C-alpha positions, 0 to 999 in steps of 0.5 A: 307767173304760175297757173292757179291749178299749179299753185293748188296742186303744190299746196295740196302736196305740201298741206297733206300731212298738215291736214289741209283740205282741198276745200280750204285751199279753194276757199283761200284761192278764191278769196285771194283772186276775188272770185265769188265762190270756191268752185270758181278756182276750178273754172279758172284753173288755167288762169295766171295766179296774180296773188301768189305772194299774198297766198303764200303768207296766208297758206303758211297760216293754214299750215299752222292749223289756223282755220281758213275762216279767220284767215279770210275773215269770213264764214258762210252762214245760211247764205250770209257772209259773216265777218269773223275773227278770233274774238268770236267762234266760227259759225257752224252748220249745226247752228244753221240747223238751230235757226232752220228748226226755230224758223219752222217751229215758230209757227206752232206757237206764234204768228211769225209775221208779228212783232215778236221780241227776241233775245239772241243770248251769247250772240258771238258773231251775230250770225243767228240774229242776221239770219233771223232778221232776214227771215223775219224782218218784223221781229224786234231782235236784241243780241247780247254777249258777255264779251265786248269784243264779240259784240263789236264783231256782231255790230259789224255784221249787223251794219253790213246787213242793215239789221236793226239789232239792239246789242246788250253787254252782259251774261245770260238774262241779266242785261234783259232783266236790267233793261226791263224787257219782256221776251217772246223768244229766246235763242241761244248757242251758249258754251256747251262742251264738257269734254275738252279732249273731244275738241279739235286741235285747231279749235283749242288753239284759235277759237275763244275758250270762253265760248266753248266750254260749259262750266256747270257752276256758271251755266247760261242754261241754268241762268235762263231757266232760273230767271225766265219769269223775269222776262216772261210776260205771256208765253215764251219759246226758248231754243238752244243749241246743246252738247250731245251729252247734256240731255239729262243735265238739262232735263233736271234743270227744267224740272227744277226751275220751270213751270207749265212747260213742254219741251223737245230734244232734237237731233242734228243731221248727224244723228247727235242730240243737238237742240232743245226747244222749250215752250212756257205757257 
């Protein structure tokens, strides 16, 4: 039976030209062996690799360009293990930053200990709602998506973390308006990519297209700005993940639809414009 390190080295050699990373291999091996963290593959490098047959099948998927998160059905998001499959986007580090920024900024506008009514629009895997519930258990969170498949994934994650998140099927603010909800906070990571040529090949091939690309004729941003008064009882804080090239577009939309508001664009840790926070009085 081969040693873990021998399998790892052979896989690195075979995967080099296919762009397979050492991190992906460690994640995959740790998953197959039941280790709690990828680094454990190094601590146990001299152990016998008892799952080589399963690994070879999964490694073939990795060689084909499939993201490792879909292979193991797990992505890490702010220390939560989030179930993912090809029905939803894989949560990214930038979205972790969105939640972190919102968690800090909320204290400028509300007492976060209160029972704030929060909408997570375009929830996908439900990662944002899971994280927000863990940070602010008093918040009344509703997660929505236009995809029933995505909501099934989100519900699975809510059940895993015992997060009492309500789910609604629908586009933009429509399901919240239909439910006659009054919101304190809106958080959304909607489709925002304009240039498909900038998207990695594995993302194009495996992740749901409807969650990636912005159609300005059917924009979640515009829907929210256009209809925000229908869910606004008092003040309203909105937090968005955005594309780096949407600043002018979103500024024009705010000018067109919003009243008595203040806003801030924020860059991500890579220095790209990535977030928009809007407060409506």
